[in-house]
N, C-alpha and C positions, 0 to 999 in steps of 0.2 A: 537272538531267538529267530526262528523261522516261521514262515506261513505255510500251513497245510492246505492244499487244494483238493477238494473232493467233488466229484460229479454225482448228482442225485437225480433220481427219477422225479418227475413233476409231483407225484403223490407225496413223496417224502420231503421234497423241497417246500411244498405248501404247508405241511405239518410243522416243519421247523419255523417257517415264516410266521405262522399264526401263534407260535408259542406252545402248541400242543405237544411237540416233541422237543425235549431239552437235552437229549443225548443222541449221538450218532454211534453206530456200532459197526465193527469190522471183524471178520473171522480171524481166529488165531491161526494164521498161516505164516510161513517164513517171510513172505513179502511184507506183511504188516509188522511182524515181529521186528524185522530189521529196521524198518522205517521208524518205529516208535522207540526202539532201544537206542538207536544211533543218533537220533535228532531230538532237539527240544523245540516244541512248537508253542508259540504264544497266541497265534490267531489261526482261524480256519476260514477259508473262502469256499462257500458252497456255490456250485454252478448248477443251474437248472438245465439238465441234459447237457448238450454241447452247444448251448446258445450263450449269448452275452449277458443273460440275466444272472446276477450274483448277489450274495449277501455275505457280510463278514461278521464273525463273532469272536470274542475273546475265548480262549480255552481255559476252563477252570482246572481240569486235570485229564490225563490220559492214563488208563490202567485196565487191567484185566478184571472182568466181573463175572460172577456166577449167578447174578440176578436175572429175572426174566427180561427178555430183550426182543427187539423186532425180528431178529434172525431165527429165533426159536432154538438157539444153541445153548448147551450147558455152560459153555465158557466162551467168552469173546472179549475183544477190546472195546472199551467204552470211552468215548470222547465226550466229556461233560462240558456243555456250553455255558459260557458266562454271558456278559452283556453284549447286546448287538451293537456293533460299531457303525455299520452301514447297511 
């Protein structure tokens, strides 16, 4: 299994860190479609901007959702976060 690295703005990083945000979303575009279809990720490392501040979570699941999301899109990728590792 692989580790997914995502860079977040401070606002979203803080919401994930506090537990307020339990899923991360990405647009349904060919870039993300290819990454998620071709790879199996077990963990995600969130980077606060392009600094050395990070946190690591287990990934419960990655799939397409039509539920309300941060992006305001009708359909997008949802990365459901599990337990925080670091």
